[in-house]
N, C-alpha and C positions, 0 to 999 in steps of 0.2 A: 504494500500500500504506500502511495506517496505520503510523505510526512513533512509537514511544515507548520509553522505557528505564526499567526499574524497579530498577536497581542501579547506582549511581554514587556518587562521593565528591567532597566539596568540601574547603575548607581547615579545616573543622571536624574532619577527621581527617587523612588523608594525600593528599588531592587538591590540585590546584594552583589552583583557581578559587574565588572567592567565589560564593555562590548566584546573584546577579544576572547575573554574566557567564556562568556555566554555562547558565542558562536562556536567555539571549540567544543564545548560540552554537547551541543546538539549535533555538531558534525559527527562525533563518534557514535551518536544515536542514529545516524543515517538520514538526517533531515536534508531536504533539498533547499530550503530557505527558512529564514527567520526574520520577522519584522520586529524591531525594537520600537516600541510605542510608549515612550515615557509620558508620565502625567504632566500636562501643561495647561497654563492659562496665559494671560497677557504678560505675566511677569518673567516667564522663563522659556517661552516658545523658541526664541532665536537661539538661546544658549543650547538648548537640547538638540534642536535640529542641526545646528552647526556641528555639534559633537558627533552625532550619529552619522551624518554625511561624511565627516572626516574618517570615521571608523570604517564605513563601507568602502570608501575610496582606497584605504590602506589594505583592508583585509580581503576584499573580493577577488583580487587576482591570485590569491594564494590558498583560498579555502574552497572546498567543494560545496559547502553550505553558503548560499548567498545571503548577505545582510541587506535587508530592505529598510531604508530610512522611513520611519513613521512617527506618529505622535498620537497621544490620547488626550483629547480635550476633556478636562475633568472638573466637574462642579462649576463650569462656566455658566453664568446667567443665560437663560434661553435666548434672550434678545441679542446676545453677543456671539452665539455659536456660529452663525453663518459667516459674519465677517472674519472671525478668527480662523475658521476652516479655509476660507479663501486665501487668507494670508499664509497659512501653513502650506497650502498647495503651491502658491507662488514661490515659496521658499524651497520647494523641492521635496515635500513630504509625499511619498508614493503610496503610503497607507495612512488614511486618516480614520481613527477610531474615535467615537464619542462615547463617553461614560454615561450609560443609560440609567434609567430610574430603578436601579436595583433595590430590592427590599432590605438589603443589608446596610444601606447608608442613607442619610437624609438628602437625597438628590432633589433639587427644586422641581416641582411639578411643571410640566410643559417642556422639559428637557428632551424627552423622546420625540415629540412632535417637531420641535425646532431642529433637532439633529437630522430627522428624516427629510426636512425641507432644505437642508444645507448640502454642501459638496463634501460628503463623507463617504467612506467605503463600508464601515462596519458600525452597527449600533451594538455596543457591548452590553451584556447582561441587562436587557431592557425591562426586567421585572414584569409587572402585569400590563404588558403592552396591549393595546386595544385591537379589535379586528380591523378598524379603519386604518390604524397605523401599520399593521401587517400588510394590508393592501397597498399602502403608500410605499412601503419598503420594496414590495414586488414591482410596482410601477417604476420606481427609481433605480432598481438594481442594487439596492443596499442590502448587505448581508446582515441577518439577525444572528447574534452570537448565542451559542450553547456553551455555557461556561463550565470549566472544570474547577473553578475556584470556590472554596468553601464560602458559604453565605450567598454569593452571587448565583450559585447553581440551584437554589431552592425553587426558582420559577422556570427551570429549563423545560419541564413538561408542558407548561402553559405556552411558552414561547414556541416550542416545536409544533404543538397542535395548531396554533394560529398560522404559523409559517406554512405548514402543509396545506391547510384549508385554503389559504389565499395565494399560494404560489410564490412565497418569498424564499429566497435562497438563505440557507443556514450555513454557519461555519462553527466548528468546534475549536476553541482556543483555550490555552492554559491560563491566561492572565498571570503568567509565571513571574515570580519575584525572587525565587531562590533555586539553587541547583536541583532540588528534588521535585520541583513543580512541573518540569517538562515531561510530556506524555510520550509513552511508547505507542505504537499502533494499537496494541492490545488494550491499553488503558483508554485511548481515545474511543475505541469501540464500546467500552463499558460506559463511558460518559454518555455516548449516544443512546445506548440501550436504556440507560437510566432515565433518559428523556422520552422514551417511547419510540426511538428510531431503530429500525432494523439494521443489523450489522452490514449488510450489503449496501444499504442506503448511506451509511456512514462513509463507505469507500467511494460511492458515487459523489457524495458531497465534497470530499477532498479532491476528486478528479475534476469536478466542475469548477471549484475554486482555483485549482492549478491552471486550468484552461483560461480562466479569466485573468489570472496573474500574467500569463505569458502573452495573451492577446493584447493586453493593455501595456505591455512592456515594463511591468513593475519589477521584474527580476533582472532586467538589463542593467549593465554597469552604468 
């Protein structure tokens, strides 16, 4: 099974690893790619993206796992999500994740809707997303995340059910912060099964996401 992760964190926010160690650890696990998407708002967006882009430039010629520069817009007021996403894209963020309305944190109501109307790629751990929002994700080609992270995973079944009903693409991510957070294919299947997704569908999800990554040029140097 293709293996990659489009939502994880380094020491640029609240992760434990520098980018080079993070990439090396998933390289030995057989990953094709990893997106570092550290937590950002207006205060640190430029610092984080500059650092991740420099890491990708240095590492990608020498590693079999490609580092994709990304960002996770986190606890940003809904009114500011769209302009900040646009700024991140202009700065070279290839994967833009927005921190959704997880039940594990006090995310401001309206965040899911604002994120789905913005230029993002993944709505992370969207909590009790509505049917209308799942339809919007499908229309806009935004992935709804099935999270492997404790707390955020509580609503995975709800998210998967609405995604299947309304045709929204899903993606399984670790939201990894530490070495032990990164998933093997076997564990990713278990996360999917726990959300009510069949094992063969999990593999199809990864294949579909990889096709999107390559078609959009997001794994290119």
